[in-house]
Each structure stands twice: as C-alpha cells, then as structure tokens.
C-alpha positions in Angstrom: 260.4 -48.6 -144.5 262.3 -45.8 -146.2 265.0 -43.6 -144.6 262.6 -40.6 -144.3 259.9 -42.6 -142.5 262.4 -44.3 -140.2 263.9 -40.8 -139.3 260.3 -39.5 -138.5 259.5 -42.5 -136.4 262.9 -42.2 -134.5 262.2 -38.5 -133.9 258.7 -39.2 -132.6 260.0 -41.9 -130.2 262.7 -39.7 -128.8 260.2 -36.8 -128.4 257.7 -39.0 -126.6 260.4 -40.4 -124.2 261.6 -36.9 -123.5 258.1 -35.7 -122.8 257.1 -35.2 -119.1 253.4 -35.7 -119.9 253.9 -39.1 -121.6 254.5 -42.4 -119.7 256.8 -44.0 -122.3 256.5 -47.7 -121.9 257.3 -49.8 -124.9 253.7 -50.7 -125.5 252.4 -47.1 -125.3 255.2 -46.0 -127.6 254.4 -48.6 -130.1 250.7 -47.8 -130.0 251.2 -44.0 -130.3 253.6 -44.3 -133.2 251.6 -47.1 -134.9 254.7 -49.4 -135.1 255.3 -53.0 -134.2 256.2 -53.5 -130.7 259.3 -55.5 -131.8 260.6 -52.3 -133.5 260.2 -50.3 -130.4 262.1 -52.9 -128.3 265.0 -52.9 -130.9 265.0 -49.1 -130.7 265.3 -49.0 -126.9 268.1 -51.6 -127.1 270.0 -49.6 -129.8 269.6 -46.4 -127.7 271.1 -48.0 -124.7 274.1 -49.2 -126.7 274.6 -45.8 -128.6 277.6 -43.8 -127.5 275.5 -40.7 -127.0 272.1 -41.8 -126.1 273.4 -44.4 -123.5 274.4 -41.4 -121.3 270.9 -40.0 -121.6 268.4 -42.8 -121.3 267.2 -44.4 -118.1 264.1 -46.4 -117.0 261.8 -46.6 -114.0 260.4 -49.9 -112.9 256.9 -49.0 -111.7 256.4 -52.6 -110.4 259.5 -52.4 -108.1 259.5 -50.8 -104.6 263.4 -50.9 -104.6 264.6 -47.2 -104.7 268.0 -48.4 -105.7 267.0 -50.3 -108.6 268.7 -49.2 -111.9 267.7 -50.7 -115.3 270.9 -49.3 -116.7 273.0 -51.1 -114.2 271.2 -54.3 -115.0 271.9 -53.8 -118.7 275.6 -53.1 -118.0 276.0 -56.2 -115.7 275.0 -58.6 -118.5 274.3 -57.0 -121.8 273.6 -60.2 -123.6 271.1 -61.4 -121.1 269.4 -58.1 -120.8 269.1 -57.8 -124.5 267.4 -61.2 -124.7 264.9 -60.4 -121.9 264.2 -56.9 -123.4 263.5 -58.3 -126.9 261.2 -61.0 -125.4 259.1 -58.3 -123.6 260.4 -58.7 -120.1 261.0 -54.9 -119.8 257.7 -53.7 -121.5 256.5 -52.2 -118.2 259.5 -50.0 -117.8 258.9 -46.2 -118.2 261.7 -44.8 -120.3 263.1 -41.3 -119.9 265.7 -39.3 -121.8 267.8 -36.5 -120.2 269.4 -35.1 -123.3 273.1 -34.4 -122.9 275.7 -34.3 -125.7 278.9 -33.2 -123.9 280.4 -35.0 -121.0 279.7 -33.3 -117.6 283.3 -31.8 -117.5 282.7 -30.0 -120.8 279.0 -29.3 -120.5 278.3 -25.6 -120.9 275.3 -23.3 -120.7 275.5 -20.4 -123.1 272.8 -17.8 -122.6 270.4 -17.1 -125.5 268.2 -14.2 -126.1 264.5 -15.0 -127.0 265.3 -14.1 -130.6 268.3 -16.6 -130.7 266.3 -19.3 -129.0 263.5 -18.9 -131.6 266.1 -19.1 -134.4 267.4 -22.4 -133.0 264.0 -23.8 -132.6 263.1 -23.0 -136.2 266.2 -24.7 -137.7 265.4 -27.6 -140.1 266.1 -31.2 -138.9 269.2 -31.3 -141.1 270.6 -28.5 -139.0 269.6 -30.0 -135.7 270.7 -33.7 -135.9 272.1 -35.3 -132.8 275.5 -35.6 -134.5 275.9 -32.0 -135.3 273.4 -30.0 -133.4 273.3 -28.5 -130.0 270.9 -29.5 -127.2 269.5 -26.6 -125.3 267.7 -26.4 -122.0 265.9 -23.5 -120.2 267.7 -21.8 -117.3 264.6 -22.0 -115.1 262.8 -25.1 -114.1 260.6 -26.6 -116.9 257.5 -26.4 -114.7 256.5 -24.3 -111.7 255.1 -25.7 -108.5 251.5 -24.8 -107.8 250.6 -23.3 -104.4 248.4 -26.1 -103.5 251.3 -28.5 -104.0 253.5 -26.3 -101.7 250.8 -26.5 -99.1 250.6 -30.3 -99.3 254.4 -30.4 -99.1 254.2 -28.5 -95.9 251.8 -31.0 -94.4 253.9 -33.9 -95.5 257.0 -32.3 -93.8 255.0 -31.6 -90.7 253.9 -35.3 -90.6 257.4 -36.5 -91.1 258.7 -34.5 -88.2 255.8 -35.6 -85.9 255.5 -39.2 -87.1 251.9 -38.5 -88.0 249.7 -40.3 -90.5 248.3 -38.7 -93.6 245.4 -39.5 -96.1 245.0 -38.2 -99.7 243.6 -39.0 -103.1 246.0 -40.0 -105.8 245.8 -40.3 -109.5 247.7 -43.4 -110.7 249.5 -43.9 -114.0 246.3 -45.3 -115.6 244.3 -42.1 -114.6 242.3 -43.7 -111.9 241.9 -41.8 -108.6 242.6 -43.9 -105.5 242.5 -43.3 -101.7 245.7 -43.7 -99.9 246.9 -43.3 -96.3 250.1 -44.0 -94.4 253.1 -42.5 -92.6 255.4 -40.4 -94.7 259.1 -40.9 -94.0 260.9 -39.1 -96.8 260.5 -36.3 -99.3 262.7 -35.4 -102.2 262.6 -33.4 -105.4 263.7 -33.6 -109.0 265.4 -30.2 -109.2 265.4 -30.2 -113.0 261.6 -30.9 -113.5 260.4 -29.6 -110.2 258.7 -32.9 -109.4 258.3 -33.5 -105.7 258.3 -37.1 -104.4 257.3 -38.5 -101.0 257.7 -42.0 -99.6 255.4 -43.7 -97.2 256.5 -46.4 -94.7 255.0 -49.0 -97.0 258.0 -48.5 -99.3 255.9 -46.9 -102.0 256.8 -43.5 -103.6 254.3 -40.9 -104.9 254.6 -37.9 -107.0 253.1 -34.9 -105.3 251.6 -33.3 -108.4 249.5 -36.4 -108.8 247.8 -35.9 -105.4 244.2 -34.7 -106.3 243.1 -33.5 -102.9 244.3 -31.6 -99.9 246.5 -33.9 -97.8 245.1 -34.3 -94.3 246.8 -35.3 -91.0 244.8 -38.1 -89.4 245.0 -39.6 -85.9 243.4 -43.0 -85.8 245.4 -44.4 -83.0 247.7 -46.5 -85.2 251.3 -46.4 -83.8 254.2 -45.3 -86.1 255.5 -48.5 -87.7 259.0 -50.0 -87.2 260.9 -49.3 -90.3 264.5 -50.1 -91.6 265.0 -46.9 -93.4 268.5 -45.8 -94.4 269.3 -42.8 -92.2 271.4 -41.4 -95.1 268.3 -40.7 -97.1 267.8 -37.4 -95.4 271.0 -36.2 -97.2 269.9 -37.0 -100.7 269.9 -34.0 -103.0 267.3 -34.0 -105.6 266.4 -37.6 -106.6 269.9 -39.0 -106.3 270.7 -41.5 -103.6 273.7 -43.9 -103.2 273.8 -45.6 -99.9 277.5 -46.1 -100.1 278.2 -42.4 -100.4 278.9 -40.1 -97.5 277.3 -36.7 -97.1 279.4 -33.7 -98.2 279.2 -30.3 -96.6 278.3 -27.5 -99.0 278.2 -23.8 -98.5 277.0 -21.1 -100.9 276.9 -17.4 -100.9 274.0 -15.7 -102.8 275.2 -12.4 -104.1 272.1 -11.6 -106.0 269.7 -10.7 -103.2 266.7 -9.7 -105.2 263.4 -10.9 -103.8 262.7 -13.2 -106.8 266.0 -15.1 -106.5 265.7 -15.5 -102.7 262.2 -16.7 -103.0 263.1 -19.2 -105.7 265.9 -20.6 -103.6 263.5 -21.0 -100.6 261.1 -22.8 -102.9 263.7 -25.1 -104.4 265.0 -26.0 -101.0 261.8 -26.3 -99.1 262.2 -30.1 -98.9 265.5 -29.5 -97.0 263.7 -27.5 -94.2 264.9 -28.5 -90.9 268.1 -29.9 -92.3 269.8 -27.1 -94.2 270.7 -23.6 -92.9 269.7 -20.7 -95.0 270.5 -17.3 -93.5 271.5 -13.7 -94.0 274.8 -12.4 -92.8 275.8 -8.9 -93.6 275.0 -8.0 -97.1 274.5 -11.4 -98.5 272.5 -14.7 -98.0 274.2 -18.0 -97.3 273.1 -21.7 -97.7 274.7 -24.6 -95.9 273.8 -28.2 -96.1 275.1 -31.8 -95.9 274.1 -33.6 -99.1 274.6 -36.8 -101.1 274.3 -36.2 -104.8 276.8 -33.4 -105.8 276.3 -33.9 -109.5 272.6 -33.0 -109.2 273.5 -30.2 -106.8 275.9 -28.7 -109.4 273.2 -28.9 -112.1 270.8 -27.0 -109.8 273.5 -24.4 -109.2 273.9 -23.9 -113.0 270.4 -22.6 -113.2 271.3 -19.6 -111.1 274.3 -18.5 -113.2 276.4 -15.9 -111.4 273.8 -15.3 -108.7 275.3 -18.0 -106.5 278.9 -18.7 -105.7 280.3 -21.9 -104.2 282.4 -21.6 -101.0 282.6 -25.3 -100.1 283.6 -27.9 -101.2 286.7 -26.4 -102.7 286.8 -28.9 -105.6 283.4 -27.9 -106.7 284.3 -24.2 -106.5 287.3 -24.8 -108.7 285.2 -26.9 -111.1 282.6 -24.1 -111.4 285.3 -21.5 -112.0 286.9 -23.7 -114.7 283.6 -24.1 -116.3 282.9 -20.4 -116.3 286.3 -19.8 -117.8 285.6 -22.2 -120.6 282.2 -20.6 -121.3 283.9 -17.1 -121.3 286.5 -18.6 -123.8 283.6 -19.7 -126.1 282.3 -16.2 -126.0 285.7 -14.7 -126.8 286.1 -17.1 -129.8 282.6 -16.5 -131.1 283.7 -13.7 -133.3 285.4 -16.3 -135.4 282.0 -18.1 -135.9 280.0 -15.1 -137.3 280.5 -16.0 -140.9 279.7 -19.8 -140.5 
C-alpha cells in the first residue's frame, strides 16, 4: 500500500467517522472502505493514542444501557489490555465518532468567515488542509435543524415526564428496521451541537427522537408508574453531558440581541429545559437562568450566539468568555501581518 493510497484511506475513514449519517463501527468502516478489518482496528487504536485525535475521538457502546460508560476511560485505565481486546475484535460493535478540535479549549477560537472565505477554505488542496497545518472549521449554526414533527413529539414526551404517563411510538433502529416501543419516559436531553434530541424510558434504554417514525401517543393502559432508581441530578444535565459526581451550577445570561429569530432559536434550543429553566423579559432585554451540570457543553452552545448573549453568572465563565473574545480580537488585529502569506 503506497503513501497516496494510505492517505486516501485514512481520509475516508475520518470522513465516515465524522459523518452524522454513518454508523461507524469497525466492520462497517472496513466494508465501506474495502480494507481488511485488522487495518481498521489498528487505525482506531492509533487514533486513540494520537496526541491530536485522542482529544476528538469517542465511542458509543450500543449494547450497553449504562449512560456513564466511556470507552475512552476504559482505554485510559489499562491501555495495554484495551489494545489487546480491540485488536482481537472485542470492540467491533462500538460506534465511533470524531469531534474535530485542534486547539485546547482555553485557546479554541471561532473566527467569522464570509461565504466567499468559507468557499476558499473548502476548495484548498489536501496539502493545504492537513491535520498538522490546517484549520478545522465549524458552522456557527447547528448542523441540522429540528423538524416541526420532532418538536411536537418532544412536547408529548415532556408532558408524559411531568405527568408520569406512558407513551407508544414506532422507532427505526440502527439496522433500519421499524419496531414498536412503549414505556414511561423519565429524561430528555439534547446534543446542542448536532441538534439530536434523546429521551430515556424507565427500562434504561435511550432513543434518538429523529429516529421515531410516528406521532408519539400518550396511552393509559392502567399500568402504574414503575419504581426507578434514577439519579435526581440528571435533570440538571446540559446537552448530553452528565457526571453524577458534579454539582449543578447556577447560570444567568442576558440576551441583548432581541430579534425574533434569535429569541425563537434560544427557545427551541432550550425546550428540553422547560419547567426547569427561567427564560423571561425584563426591561429591554431577555434573561435566561438555569442550574446545570455540563458547563463545557454550555459554553460551546454560547459560542454559537457570538455577541448576542452575554454571561452574567458564573463569574469565572464570564471572565473566560471575555478573555476568549479579547484573544479573537487580537487575532483580527494581527491579521494585517498575514495578508502576504
């Protein structure tokens, strides 16, 4: 296998793992790229040990009902044992994902691009866009919008959670088969980056709302609400982050851009917090207050709004956002020195 072919295969693997529409298990990656499964296993292992990709790659165990399971933590606990098990096929069922980040969070900056600038970056050759020298870009807005039918189903789920009601729905599994499900929903969360909404039933199974193929219905068959040992802190989880050892933090924001589109987007993004958060208008501006676990995902959500939202509390996050903005402004100031590069 020559260097060009190897580079092409690695590019294909990373693209597939990064795709929202592809369930990137080791067997499916091998089949799609037409390479031996042993090669794909070694690639995943090298990615987990790479000083850049190790901060980006993660995996979901579709056979586990443990929400706290982390394949990365298992790797870090015993790298030698994990490597042996991975190469022997023990993790072939894991669905791998990549969240591309090059800079550490403290230095991570978003610099706005015009459509022309974005097009220029996208058209650069591979030699200009290598992981070592190139920038990774992301869109300011969510990568996908949430359909109105999904929003309606979300409202039904939240009503069921509040009333301890049972629901029924049709669901397309990862193999593309449509199945009938029913149960008592107990939690709802969202991936604020991809706009994927998840809900959990009392049977400890999690579902992705965009894979529901029917209108969710409330049902009353006389079955009592089950006794569950759910962690009460889960209601504070922001996005898809949850750490049971963390304590909720109070956050308060002021929304100074009060255009209809911005306010509607905030309401849509925080719909899963309904009944927990406090979103209100006082004087000229809107305010958002909440208690959350997952400040890092919360900060990433804030970045998407740029200067439209300012942090009031917590103070350390406010100072961090100010420092980040100053750094970005400094990059712009220095950009005159780069015009001839």
